Predicted model as a PDB file, atoms N, CA, C, CB and O in Angstrom, pLDDT in the B-factor column:
MODEL        1                                                                  
ATOM      1  N   MET A   1     -67.279 134.286  95.860  1.00 44.00           N  
ATOM      2  CA  MET A   1     -67.040 133.142  96.724  1.00 44.00           C  
ATOM      3  C   MET A   1     -65.565 133.094  97.082  1.00 44.00           C  
ATOM      4  CB  MET A   1     -67.488 131.825  96.046  1.00 44.00           C  
ATOM      5  O   MET A   1     -64.717 133.198  96.196  1.00 44.00           O  
ATOM      6  N   PRO A   2     -65.238 132.939  98.361  1.00 51.00           N  
ATOM      7  CA  PRO A   2     -63.833 132.892  98.741  1.00 51.00           C  
ATOM      8  C   PRO A   2     -63.151 131.661  98.176  1.00 51.00           C  
ATOM      9  CB  PRO A   2     -63.692 132.918 100.252  1.00 51.00           C  
ATOM     10  O   PRO A   2     -63.750 130.591  98.068  1.00 51.00           O  
ATOM     11  N   SER A   3     -61.899 131.832  97.823  1.00 54.00           N  
ATOM     12  CA  SER A   3     -61.161 130.684  97.325  1.00 54.00           C  
ATOM     13  C   SER A   3     -60.705 129.831  98.502  1.00 54.00           C  
ATOM     14  CB  SER A   3     -59.954 131.131  96.467  1.00 54.00           C  
ATOM     15  O   SER A   3     -60.704 130.274  99.651  1.00 54.00           O  
ATOM     16  N   THR A   4     -60.324 128.620  98.193  1.00 53.00           N  
ATOM     17  CA  THR A   4     -59.854 127.707  99.225  1.00 53.00           C  
ATOM     18  C   THR A   4     -58.491 127.186  98.816  1.00 53.00           C  
ATOM     19  CB  THR A   4     -60.855 126.538  99.450  1.00 53.00           C  
ATOM     20  O   THR A   4     -58.133 127.258  97.640  1.00 53.00           O  
ATOM     21  N   PRO A   5     -57.722 126.663  99.763  1.00 52.00           N  
ATOM     22  CA  PRO A   5     -56.419 126.101  99.413  1.00 52.00           C  
ATOM     23  C   PRO A   5     -56.579 124.967  98.409  1.00 52.00           C  
ATOM     24  CB  PRO A   5     -55.689 125.601 100.670  1.00 52.00           C  
ATOM     25  O   PRO A   5     -57.615 124.304  98.396  1.00 52.00           O  
ATOM     26  N   PRO A   6     -55.591 124.736  97.584  1.00 50.00           N  
ATOM     27  CA  PRO A   6     -55.672 123.654  96.607  1.00 50.00           C  
ATOM     28  C   PRO A   6     -55.933 122.314  97.279  1.00 50.00           C  
ATOM     29  CB  PRO A   6     -54.391 123.584  95.791  1.00 50.00           C  
ATOM     30  O   PRO A   6     -55.483 122.071  98.399  1.00 50.00           O  
ATOM     31  N   ALA A   7     -56.663 121.448  96.586  1.00 48.00           N  
ATOM     32  CA  ALA A   7     -57.030 120.138  97.126  1.00 48.00           C  
ATOM     33  C   ALA A   7     -55.811 119.261  97.369  1.00 48.00           C  
ATOM     34  CB  ALA A   7     -57.986 119.433  96.183  1.00 48.00           C  
ATOM     35  O   ALA A   7     -55.856 118.352  98.198  1.00 48.00           O  
ATOM     36  N   SER A   8     -54.716 119.529  96.651  1.00 52.00           N  
ATOM     37  CA  SER A   8     -53.520 118.707  96.794  1.00 52.00           C  
ATOM     38  C   SER A   8     -52.875 118.851  98.158  1.00 52.00           C  
ATOM     39  CB  SER A   8     -52.523 119.058  95.727  1.00 52.00           C  
ATOM     40  O   SER A   8     -51.981 118.080  98.506  1.00 52.00           O  
ATOM     41  N   GLY A   9     -53.328 119.852  98.953  1.00 64.00           N  
ATOM     42  CA  GLY A   9     -52.752 120.057 100.266  1.00 64.00           C  
ATOM     43  C   GLY A   9     -51.611 121.051 100.258  1.00 64.00           C  
ATOM     44  O   GLY A   9     -51.105 121.428 101.315  1.00 64.00           O  
ATOM     45  N   ARG A  10     -51.198 121.483  99.063  1.00 72.00           N  
ATOM     46  CA  ARG A  10     -50.138 122.495  98.987  1.00 72.00           C  
ATOM     47  C   ARG A  10     -50.658 123.812  99.498  1.00 72.00           C  
ATOM     48  CB  ARG A  10     -49.616 122.650  97.547  1.00 72.00           C  
ATOM     49  O   ARG A  10     -51.763 124.237  99.163  1.00 72.00           O  
ATOM     50  N   ALA A  11     -49.856 124.447 100.306  1.00 81.00           N  
ATOM     51  CA  ALA A  11     -50.242 125.734 100.888  1.00 81.00           C  
ATOM     52  C   ALA A  11     -50.121 126.837  99.837  1.00 81.00           C  
ATOM     53  CB  ALA A  11     -49.367 126.063 102.125  1.00 81.00           C  
ATOM     54  O   ALA A  11     -49.254 126.800  98.964  1.00 81.00           O  
ATOM     55  N   ARG A  12     -51.008 127.809  99.949  1.00 95.00           N  
ATOM     56  CA  ARG A  12     -50.909 128.977  99.077  1.00 95.00           C  
ATOM     57  C   ARG A  12     -49.829 129.893  99.631  1.00 95.00           C  
ATOM     58  CB  ARG A  12     -52.279 129.726  98.963  1.00 95.00           C  
ATOM     59  O   ARG A  12     -49.507 129.839 100.818  1.00 95.00           O  
ATOM     60  N   SER A  13     -49.277 130.725  98.778  1.00 96.00           N  
ATOM     61  CA  SER A  13     -48.246 131.655  99.232  1.00 96.00           C  
ATOM     62  C   SER A  13     -48.869 132.741 100.110  1.00 96.00           C  
ATOM     63  CB  SER A  13     -47.512 132.289  98.026  1.00 96.00           C  
ATOM     64  O   SER A  13     -50.069 133.006 100.043  1.00 96.00           O  
ATOM     65  N   ALA A  14     -48.031 133.353 100.922  1.00 97.00           N  
ATOM     66  CA  ALA A  14     -48.488 134.444 101.775  1.00 97.00           C  
ATOM     67  C   ALA A  14     -49.050 135.580 100.930  1.00 97.00           C  
ATOM     68  CB  ALA A  14     -47.343 134.952 102.663  1.00 97.00           C  
ATOM     69  O   ALA A  14     -50.028 136.215 101.326  1.00 97.00           O  
ATOM     70  N   ALA A  15     -48.452 135.847  99.780  1.00 97.00           N  
ATOM     71  CA  ALA A  15     -48.921 136.924  98.915  1.00 97.00           C  
ATOM     72  C   ALA A  15     -50.328 136.655  98.393  1.00 97.00           C  
ATOM     73  CB  ALA A  15     -47.965 137.115  97.749  1.00 97.00           C  
ATOM     74  O   ALA A  15     -51.149 137.569  98.321  1.00 97.00           O  
ATOM     75  N   VAL A  16     -50.606 135.422  98.035  1.00 97.00           N  
ATOM     76  CA  VAL A  16     -51.934 135.058  97.524  1.00 97.00           C  
ATOM     77  C   VAL A  16     -52.975 135.193  98.633  1.00 97.00           C  
ATOM     78  CB  VAL A  16     -51.931 133.610  96.960  1.00 97.00           C  
ATOM     79  O   VAL A  16     -54.060 135.732  98.414  1.00 97.00           O  
ATOM     80  N   VAL A  17     -52.642 134.709  99.805  1.00 98.00           N  
ATOM     81  CA  VAL A  17     -53.575 134.794 100.938  1.00 98.00           C  
ATOM     82  C   VAL A  17     -53.785 136.258 101.320  1.00 98.00           C  
ATOM     83  CB  VAL A  17     -53.044 133.982 102.159  1.00 98.00           C  
ATOM     84  O   VAL A  17     -54.908 136.673 101.605  1.00 98.00           O  
ATOM     85  N   ASN A  18     -52.706 137.038 101.326  1.00 97.00           N  
ATOM     86  CA  ASN A  18     -52.807 138.458 101.655  1.00 97.00           C  
ATOM     87  C   ASN A  18     -53.735 139.175 100.671  1.00 97.00           C  
ATOM     88  CB  ASN A  18     -51.410 139.111 101.647  1.00 97.00           C  
ATOM     89  O   ASN A  18     -54.516 140.037 101.075  1.00 97.00           O  
ATOM     90  N   GLU A  19     -53.656 138.835  99.413  1.00 97.00           N  
ATOM     91  CA  GLU A  19     -54.534 139.462  98.415  1.00 97.00           C  
ATOM     92  C   GLU A  19     -55.995 139.138  98.707  1.00 97.00           C  
ATOM     93  CB  GLU A  19     -54.162 138.996  96.991  1.00 97.00           C  
ATOM     94  O   GLU A  19     -56.857 140.005  98.564  1.00 97.00           O  
ATOM     95  N   GLU A  20     -56.283 137.913  99.110  1.00 97.00           N  
ATOM     96  CA  GLU A  20     -57.655 137.556  99.454  1.00 97.00           C  
ATOM     97  C   GLU A  20     -58.126 138.335 100.686  1.00 97.00           C  
ATOM     98  CB  GLU A  20     -57.768 136.042  99.705  1.00 97.00           C  
ATOM     99  O   GLU A  20     -59.275 138.771 100.752  1.00 97.00           O  
ATOM    100  N   ILE A  21     -57.231 138.503 101.653  1.00 97.00           N  
ATOM    101  CA  ILE A  21     -57.574 139.292 102.841  1.00 97.00           C  
ATOM    102  C   ILE A  21     -57.906 140.716 102.432  1.00 97.00           C  
ATOM    103  CB  ILE A  21     -56.416 139.282 103.867  1.00 97.00           C  
ATOM    104  O   ILE A  21     -58.885 141.287 102.913  1.00 97.00           O  
ATOM    105  N   ARG A  22     -57.110 141.290 101.559  1.00 96.00           N  
ATOM    106  CA  ARG A  22     -57.343 142.671 101.105  1.00 96.00           C  
ATOM    107  C   ARG A  22     -58.669 142.807 100.349  1.00 96.00           C  
ATOM    108  CB  ARG A  22     -56.187 143.134 100.209  1.00 96.00           C  
ATOM    109  O   ARG A  22     -59.359 143.818 100.477  1.00 96.00           O  
ATOM    110  N   ARG A  23     -59.019 141.791  99.567  1.00 96.00           N  
ATOM    111  CA  ARG A  23     -60.310 141.834  98.858  1.00 96.00           C  
ATOM    112  C   ARG A  23     -61.471 141.711  99.838  1.00 96.00           C  
ATOM    113  CB  ARG A  23     -60.388 140.709  97.805  1.00 96.00           C  
ATOM    114  O   ARG A  23     -62.505 142.358  99.670  1.00 96.00           O  
ATOM    115  N   LEU A  24     -61.297 140.883 100.853  1.00 96.00           N  
ATOM    116  CA  LEU A  24     -62.346 140.671 101.844  1.00 96.00           C  
ATOM    117  C   LEU A  24     -62.569 141.918 102.686  1.00 96.00           C  
ATOM    118  CB  LEU A  24     -61.998 139.491 102.742  1.00 96.00           C  
ATOM    119  O   LEU A  24     -63.707 142.275 102.991  1.00 96.00           O  
ATOM    120  N   TRP A  25     -61.477 142.580 103.061  1.00 92.00           N  
ATOM    121  CA  TRP A  25     -61.558 143.723 103.972  1.00 92.00           C  
ATOM    122  C   TRP A  25     -60.772 144.883 103.377  1.00 92.00           C  
ATOM    123  CB  TRP A  25     -61.017 143.356 105.389  1.00 92.00           C  
ATOM    124  O   TRP A  25     -59.622 145.112 103.753  1.00 92.00           O  
ATOM    125  N   PRO A  26     -61.388 145.620 102.448  1.00 90.00           N  
ATOM    126  CA  PRO A  26     -60.667 146.657 101.700  1.00 90.00           C  
ATOM    127  C   PRO A  26     -60.287 147.889 102.524  1.00 90.00           C  
ATOM    128  CB  PRO A  26     -61.498 147.093 100.541  1.00 90.00           C  
ATOM    129  O   PRO A  26     -59.372 148.620 102.143  1.00 90.00           O  
ATOM    130  N   HIS A  27     -60.962 148.130 103.634  1.00 91.00           N  
ATOM    131  CA  HIS A  27     -60.669 149.324 104.432  1.00 91.00           C  
ATOM    132  C   HIS A  27     -61.006 149.045 105.893  1.00 91.00           C  
ATOM    133  CB  HIS A  27     -61.467 150.559 103.908  1.00 91.00           C  
ATOM    134  O   HIS A  27     -62.048 148.456 106.183  1.00 91.00           O  
ATOM    135  N   PRO A  28     -60.134 149.462 106.825  1.00 88.00           N  
ATOM    136  CA  PRO A  28     -60.367 149.171 108.246  1.00 88.00           C  
ATOM    137  C   PRO A  28     -61.674 149.746 108.792  1.00 88.00           C  
ATOM    138  CB  PRO A  28     -59.224 149.703 109.057  1.00 88.00           C  
ATOM    139  O   PRO A  28     -62.199 149.242 109.785  1.00 88.00           O  
ATOM    140  N   ALA A  29     -62.200 150.781 108.166  1.00 94.00           N  
ATOM    141  CA  ALA A  29     -63.447 151.383 108.649  1.00 94.00           C  
ATOM    142  C   ALA A  29     -64.674 150.545 108.277  1.00 94.00           C  
ATOM    143  CB  ALA A  29     -63.597 152.795 108.085  1.00 94.00           C  
ATOM    144  O   ALA A  29     -65.764 150.761 108.808  1.00 94.00           O  
ATOM    145  N   VAL A  30     -64.493 149.599 107.373  1.00 91.00           N  
ATOM    146  CA  VAL A  30     -65.593 148.730 106.941  1.00 91.00           C  
ATOM    147  C   VAL A  30     -65.782 147.636 107.984  1.00 91.00           C  
ATOM    148  CB  VAL A  30     -65.312 148.112 105.528  1.00 91.00           C  
ATOM    149  O   VAL A  30     -64.829 146.949 108.352  1.00 91.00           O  
ATOM    150  N   ARG A  31     -66.999 147.478 108.451  1.00 95.00           N  
ATOM    151  CA  ARG A  31     -67.286 146.420 109.426  1.00 95.00           C  
ATOM    152  C   ARG A  31     -67.593 145.123 108.679  1.00 95.00           C  
ATOM    153  CB  ARG A  31     -68.480 146.820 110.356  1.00 95.00           C  
ATOM    154  O   ARG A  31     -68.334 145.116 107.695  1.00 95.00           O  
ATOM    155  N   LEU A  32     -67.021 144.047 109.157  1.00 96.00           N  
ATOM    156  CA  LEU A  32     -67.255 142.743 108.543  1.00 96.00           C  
ATOM    157  C   LEU A  32     -68.462 142.073 109.185  1.00 96.00           C  
ATOM    158  CB  LEU A  32     -66.007 141.846 108.674  1.00 96.00           C  
ATOM    159  O   LEU A  32     -68.729 142.241 110.375  1.00 96.00           O  
ATOM    160  N   SER A  33     -69.183 141.309 108.372  1.00 96.00           N  
ATOM    161  CA  SER A  33     -70.275 140.501 108.921  1.00 96.00           C  
ATOM    162  C   SER A  33     -69.641 139.369 109.728  1.00 96.00           C  
ATOM    163  CB  SER A  33     -71.220 139.937 107.778  1.00 96.00           C  
ATOM    164  O   SER A  33     -68.431 139.153 109.652  1.00 96.00           O  
ATOM    165  N   SER A  34     -70.441 138.659 110.487  1.00 97.00           N  
ATOM    166  CA  SER A  34     -69.886 137.554 111.283  1.00 97.00           C  
ATOM    167  C   SER A  34     -69.297 136.473 110.374  1.00 97.00           C  
ATOM    168  CB  SER A  34     -70.977 136.942 112.196  1.00 97.00           C  
ATOM    169  O   SER A  34     -68.290 135.857 110.724  1.00 97.00           O  
ATOM    170  N   GLU A  35     -69.904 136.241 109.227  1.00 97.00           N  
ATOM    171  CA  GLU A  35     -69.376 135.259 108.270  1.00 97.00           C  
ATOM    172  C   GLU A  35     -68.037 135.745 107.709  1.00 97.00           C  
ATOM    173  CB  GLU A  35     -70.393 135.011 107.114  1.00 97.00           C  
ATOM    174  O   GLU A  35     -67.083 134.975 107.604  1.00 97.00           O  
ATOM    175  N   GLN A  36     -67.977 137.018 107.353  1.00 96.00           N  
ATOM    176  CA  GLN A  36     -66.732 137.580 106.835  1.00 96.00           C  
ATOM    177  C   GLN A  36     -65.640 137.559 107.905  1.00 96.00           C  
ATOM    178  CB  GLN A  36     -66.960 139.017 106.335  1.00 96.00           C  
ATOM    179  O   GLN A  36     -64.479 137.281 107.606  1.00 96.00           O  
ATOM    180  N   ARG A  37     -66.011 137.849 109.137  1.00 96.00           N  
ATOM    181  CA  ARG A  37     -65.047 137.854 110.234  1.00 96.00           C  
ATOM    182  C   ARG A  37     -64.471 136.456 110.446  1.00 96.00           C  
ATOM    183  CB  ARG A  37     -65.706 138.362 111.530  1.00 96.00           C  
ATOM    184  O   ARG A  37     -63.273 136.307 110.686  1.00 96.00           O  
ATOM    185  N   ALA A  38     -65.314 135.441 110.358  1.00 97.00           N  
ATOM    186  CA  ALA A  38     -64.854 134.063 110.497  1.00 97.00           C  
ATOM    187  C   ALA A  38     -63.878 133.715 109.369  1.00 97.00           C  
ATOM    188  CB  ALA A  38     -66.054 133.086 110.496  1.00 97.00           C  
ATOM    189  O   ALA A  38     -62.852 133.077 109.607  1.00 97.00           O  
ATOM    190  N   ARG A  39     -64.198 134.135 108.146  1.00 98.00           N  
ATOM    191  CA  ARG A  39     -63.320 133.891 106.999  1.00 98.00           C  
ATOM    192  C   ARG A  39     -61.993 134.618 107.189  1.00 98.00           C  
ATOM    193  CB  ARG A  39     -63.998 134.346 105.684  1.00 98.00           C  
ATOM    194  O   ARG A  39     -60.927 134.063 106.919  1.00 98.00           O  
ATOM    195  N   TYR A  40     -62.067 135.872 107.658  1.00 97.00           N  
ATOM    196  CA  TYR A  40     -60.874 136.669 107.913  1.00 97.00           C  
ATOM    197  C   TYR A  40     -59.952 135.961 108.915  1.00 97.00           C  
ATOM    198  CB  TYR A  40     -61.265 138.065 108.436  1.00 97.00           C  
ATOM    199  O   TYR A  40     -58.740 135.889 108.709  1.00 97.00           O  
ATOM    200  N   GLU A  41     -60.527 135.449 109.980  1.00 97.00           N  
ATOM    201  CA  GLU A  41     -59.729 134.769 111.002  1.00 97.00           C  
ATOM    202  C   GLU A  41     -59.032 133.530 110.437  1.00 97.00           C  
ATOM    203  CB  GLU A  41     -60.614 134.376 112.188  1.00 97.00           C  
ATOM    204  O   GLU A  41     -57.878 133.262 110.770  1.00 97.00           O  
ATOM    205  N   LEU A  42     -59.727 132.776 109.587  1.00 98.00           N  
ATOM    206  CA  LEU A  42     -59.111 131.611 108.941  1.00 98.00           C  
ATOM    207  C   LEU A  42     -57.984 132.041 108.011  1.00 98.00           C  
ATOM    208  CB  LEU A  42     -60.165 130.806 108.157  1.00 98.00           C  
ATOM    209  O   LEU A  42     -56.932 131.404 107.954  1.00 98.00           O  
ATOM    210  N   LEU A  43     -58.215 133.123 107.288  1.00 98.00           N  
ATOM    211  CA  LEU A  43     -57.194 133.615 106.363  1.00 98.00           C  
ATOM    212  C   LEU A  43     -55.943 134.086 107.108  1.00 98.00           C  
ATOM    213  CB  LEU A  43     -57.757 134.757 105.513  1.00 98.00           C  
ATOM    214  O   LEU A  43     -54.825 133.870 106.640  1.00 98.00           O  
ATOM    215  N   ILE A  44     -56.124 134.720 108.250  1.00 97.00           N  
ATOM    216  CA  ILE A  44     -54.973 135.181 109.037  1.00 97.00           C  
ATOM    217  C   ILE A  44     -54.128 133.989 109.493  1.00 97.00           C  
ATOM    218  CB  ILE A  44     -55.445 136.005 110.264  1.00 97.00           C  
ATOM    219  O   ILE A  44     -52.900 134.043 109.443  1.00 97.00           O  
ATOM    220  N   VAL A  45     -54.776 132.932 109.929  1.00 97.00           N  
ATOM    221  CA  VAL A  45     -54.053 131.724 110.340  1.00 97.00           C  
ATOM    222  C   VAL A  45     -53.305 131.136 109.138  1.00 97.00           C  
ATOM    223  CB  VAL A  45     -55.034 130.671 110.946  1.00 97.00           C  
ATOM    224  O   VAL A  45     -52.141 130.754 109.251  1.00 97.00           O  
ATOM    225  N   GLU A  46     -53.986 131.067 107.983  1.00 97.00           N  
ATOM    226  CA  GLU A  46     -53.353 130.538 106.773  1.00 97.00           C  
ATOM    227  C   GLU A  46     -52.173 131.417 106.349  1.00 97.00           C  
ATOM    228  CB  GLU A  46     -54.382 130.439 105.627  1.00 97.00           C  
ATOM    229  O   GLU A  46     -51.117 130.910 105.972  1.00 97.00           O  
ATOM    230  N   TRP A  47     -52.364 132.740 106.415  1.00 97.00           N  
ATOM    231  CA  TRP A  47     -51.306 133.670 106.033  1.00 97.00           C  
ATOM    232  C   TRP A  47     -50.082 133.504 106.934  1.00 97.00           C  
ATOM    233  CB  TRP A  47     -51.819 135.117 106.095  1.00 97.00           C  
ATOM    234  O   TRP A  47     -48.952 133.461 106.447  1.00 97.00           O  
ATOM    235  N   ALA A  48     -50.307 133.410 108.252  1.00 96.00           N  
ATOM    236  CA  ALA A  48     -49.200 133.261 109.191  1.00 96.00           C  
ATOM    237  C   ALA A  48     -48.426 131.967 108.922  1.00 96.00           C  
ATOM    238  CB  ALA A  48     -49.721 133.280 110.637  1.00 96.00           C  
ATOM    239  O   ALA A  48     -47.197 131.958 108.979  1.00 96.00           O  
ATOM    240  N   ALA A  49     -49.132 130.890 108.633  1.00 96.00           N  
ATOM    241  CA  ALA A  49     -48.485 129.627 108.332  1.00 96.00           C  
ATOM    242  C   ALA A  49     -47.673 129.743 107.040  1.00 96.00           C  
ATOM    243  CB  ALA A  49     -49.527 128.503 108.219  1.00 96.00           C  
ATOM    244  O   ALA A  49     -46.570 129.202 106.950  1.00 96.00           O  
ATOM    245  N   ALA A  50     -48.205 130.432 106.059  1.00 95.00           N  
ATOM    246  CA  ALA A  50     -47.493 130.622 104.792  1.00 95.00           C  
ATOM    247  C   ALA A  50     -46.225 131.439 104.996  1.00 95.00           C  
ATOM    248  CB  ALA A  50     -48.399 131.308 103.764  1.00 95.00           C  
ATOM    249  O   ALA A  50     -45.185 131.127 104.416  1.00 95.00           O  
ATOM    250  N   VAL A  51     -46.303 132.474 105.807  1.00 95.00           N  
ATOM    251  CA  VAL A  51     -45.129 133.311 106.093  1.00 95.00           C  
ATOM    252  C   VAL A  51     -44.064 132.463 106.787  1.00 95.00           C  
ATOM    253  CB  VAL A  51     -45.519 134.541 106.981  1.00 95.00           C  
ATOM    254  O   VAL A  51     -42.890 132.517 106.420  1.00 95.00           O  
ATOM    255  N   ARG A  52     -44.467 131.685 107.781  1.00 93.00           N  
ATOM    256  CA  ARG A  52     -43.509 130.827 108.490  1.00 93.00           C  
ATOM    257  C   ARG A  52     -42.865 129.833 107.512  1.00 93.00           C  
ATOM    258  CB  ARG A  52     -44.212 130.065 109.654  1.00 93.00           C  
ATOM    259  O   ARG A  52     -41.655 129.609 107.545  1.00 93.00           O  
ATOM    260  N   GLY A  53     -43.692 129.247 106.646  1.00 91.00           N  
ATOM    261  CA  GLY A  53     -43.170 128.293 105.665  1.00 91.00           C  
ATOM    262  C   GLY A  53     -42.194 128.935 104.698  1.00 91.00           C  
ATOM    263  O   GLY A  53     -41.196 128.319 104.324  1.00 91.00           O  
ATOM    264  N   GLU A  54     -42.466 130.156 104.290  1.00 87.00           N  
ATOM    265  CA  GLU A  54     -41.579 130.853 103.365  1.00 87.00           C  
ATOM    266  C   GLU A  54     -40.279 131.229 104.048  1.00 87.00           C  
ATOM    267  CB  GLU A  54     -42.258 132.100 102.805  1.00 87.00           C  
ATOM    268  O   GLU A  54     -39.227 131.220 103.408  1.00 87.00           O  
ATOM    269  N   ILE A  55     -40.324 131.557 105.326  1.00 86.00           N  
ATOM    270  CA  ILE A  55     -39.102 131.890 106.068  1.00 86.00           C  
ATOM    271  C   ILE A  55     -38.222 130.640 106.206  1.00 86.00           C  
ATOM    272  CB  ILE A  55     -39.451 132.472 107.476  1.00 86.00           C  
ATOM    273  O   ILE A  55     -37.008 130.704 106.010  1.00 86.00           O  
ATOM    274  N   VAL A  56     -38.839 129.516 106.541  1.00 77.00           N  
ATOM    275  CA  VAL A  56     -38.092 128.269 106.680  1.00 77.00           C  
ATOM    276  C   VAL A  56     -37.491 127.879 105.336  1.00 77.00           C  
ATOM    277  CB  VAL A  56     -39.000 127.138 107.219  1.00 77.00           C  
ATOM    278  O   VAL A  56     -36.335 127.460 105.278  1.00 77.00           O  
ATOM    279  N   GLU A  57     -38.252 128.010 104.264  1.00 66.00           N  
ATOM    280  CA  GLU A  57     -37.779 127.680 102.931  1.00 66.00           C  
ATOM    281  C   GLU A  57     -36.576 128.546 102.551  1.00 66.00           C  
ATOM    282  CB  GLU A  57     -38.907 127.855 101.909  1.00 66.00           C  
ATOM    283  O   GLU A  57     -35.609 128.055 101.968  1.00 66.00           O  
ATOM    284  N   ALA A  58     -36.643 129.833 102.887  1.00 68.00           N  
ATOM    285  CA  ALA A  58     -35.568 130.765 102.554  1.00 68.00           C  
ATOM    286  C   ALA A  58     -34.294 130.462 103.342  1.00 68.00           C  
ATOM    287  CB  ALA A  58     -36.015 132.200 102.820  1.00 68.00           C  
ATOM    288  O   ALA A  58     -33.187 130.717 102.867  1.00 68.00           O  
ATOM    289  N   ALA A  59     -34.455 129.925 104.528  1.00 63.00           N  
ATOM    290  CA  ALA A  59     -33.283 129.635 105.369  1.00 63.00           C  
ATOM    291  C   ALA A  59     -32.607 128.411 104.845  1.00 63.00           C  
ATOM    292  CB  ALA A  59     -33.670 129.442 106.851  1.00 63.00           C  
ATOM    293  O   ALA A  59     -31.596 127.980 105.399  1.00 63.00           O  
TER     294      ALA A  59                                                      
ENDMDL                                                                          
END                                                                             
């Protein structure tokens, strides 16, 4: 079962989200089901937001 962001509203780190993406899609030659593809798209949005947040935090 895919994990979800903590209930407290705190964002997960980009590294944590990236690891979930890698588990979901271990190799580019593997085709994702429509459910997996939808999850992947949500994870990409979450990952991008985490990266932006980490960049702002670092600045």
